[in-house]
C-alpha positions as CSV (number, residue, x, y, z in Angstrom):
1,M,-18.1,-8.1,-15.2
2,I,-15.6,-9.6,-12.9
3,D,-15.8,-8.5,-9.3
4,P,-12.4,-6.9,-8.5
5,Q,-12.5,-7.9,-4.8
6,P,-10.3,-8.3,-3.0
7,L,-8.6,-5.0,-3.8
8,A,-5.0,-4.3,-2.9
9,A,-3.4,-1.1,-1.7
10,D,0.3,-0.1,-1.9
11,V,2.0,2.7,0.0
12,W,4.9,4.5,-1.7
13,V,6.9,6.3,1.0
14,F,9.5,8.8,-0.3
15,S,12.0,10.9,1.5
16,P,11.3,14.7,1.5
17,S,13.8,15.1,-1.4
18,F,12.3,12.2,-3.3
19,D,15.6,10.5,-3.7
20,L,14.8,7.6,-1.5
21,V,11.9,5.2,-1.4
22,L,10.9,2.7,1.4
23,L,10.6,-0.9,0.2
24,V,10.0,-4.1,2.1
25,E,11.2,-7.6,1.1
26,H,8.5,-10.0,0.2
27,R,9.4,-13.7,0.6
28,W,8.9,-14.5,-3.1
29,R,8.2,-11.2,-4.9
30,G,11.4,-9.5,-3.8
31,L,11.6,-5.8,-3.0
32,L,8.4,-3.8,-3.3
33,P,6.4,-1.0,-1.5
34,P,4.4,-2.0,1.6
35,G,0.9,-3.1,0.6
36,G,-1.6,-5.9,0.5
37,K,-5.3,-6.9,0.4
38,V,-7.9,-4.4,1.5
39,E,-10.5,-6.0,3.8
40,P,-14.0,-5.9,2.3
41,E,-15.5,-3.4,4.9
42,K,-12.5,-1.1,4.6
43,T,-11.6,1.7,2.2
44,S,-8.4,1.5,0.2
45,F,-7.0,4.3,2.3
46,E,-7.6,2.4,5.5
47,G,-6.1,-0.8,3.9
48,A,-3.0,1.1,2.8
49,R,-2.5,2.6,6.3
50,R,-2.9,-0.8,8.0
51,E,-0.4,-2.5,5.6
52,Q,2.1,0.4,6.1
53,I,2.0,-0.1,9.9
54,K,1.9,-3.9,9.7
55,E,4.8,-4.3,7.3
56,N,7.3,-1.8,8.7
57,G,6.0,-0.6,12.0
58,L,5.8,3.0,11.0
59,D,2.6,5.0,11.5
60,L,3.3,7.7,9.0
61,R,1.0,10.4,7.8
62,L,-0.6,9.5,4.5
63,E,-1.7,12.2,2.0
64,D,-5.4,12.9,1.9
65,R,-5.6,11.7,-1.7
66,P,-3.4,9.3,-3.6
67,A,-0.8,10.5,-6.1
68,F,-1.7,7.5,-8.2
69,A,-4.4,4.8,-8.1
70,A,-4.7,1.5,-9.9
71,V,-7.1,-1.3,-9.4
72,R,-5.9,-4.9,-9.3
73,S,-7.4,-8.1,-8.0
74,F,-5.9,-11.4,-6.9
């Protein structure tokens, strides 16, 4: 079995009416939700929160559980 580390976490931020979504511009991947690698000692939730703050400076409340989860490795 292939070790899926490092894991990645994305944060999808929607407006209250779900008609807008927050995206960041990656230098070569284009527009996408904030996200990135999760450090080995951290949970995916902690990684998602850290990336959210790092990429757009907003310390938003994240839901207690994800609406969607996918595992990918780099």
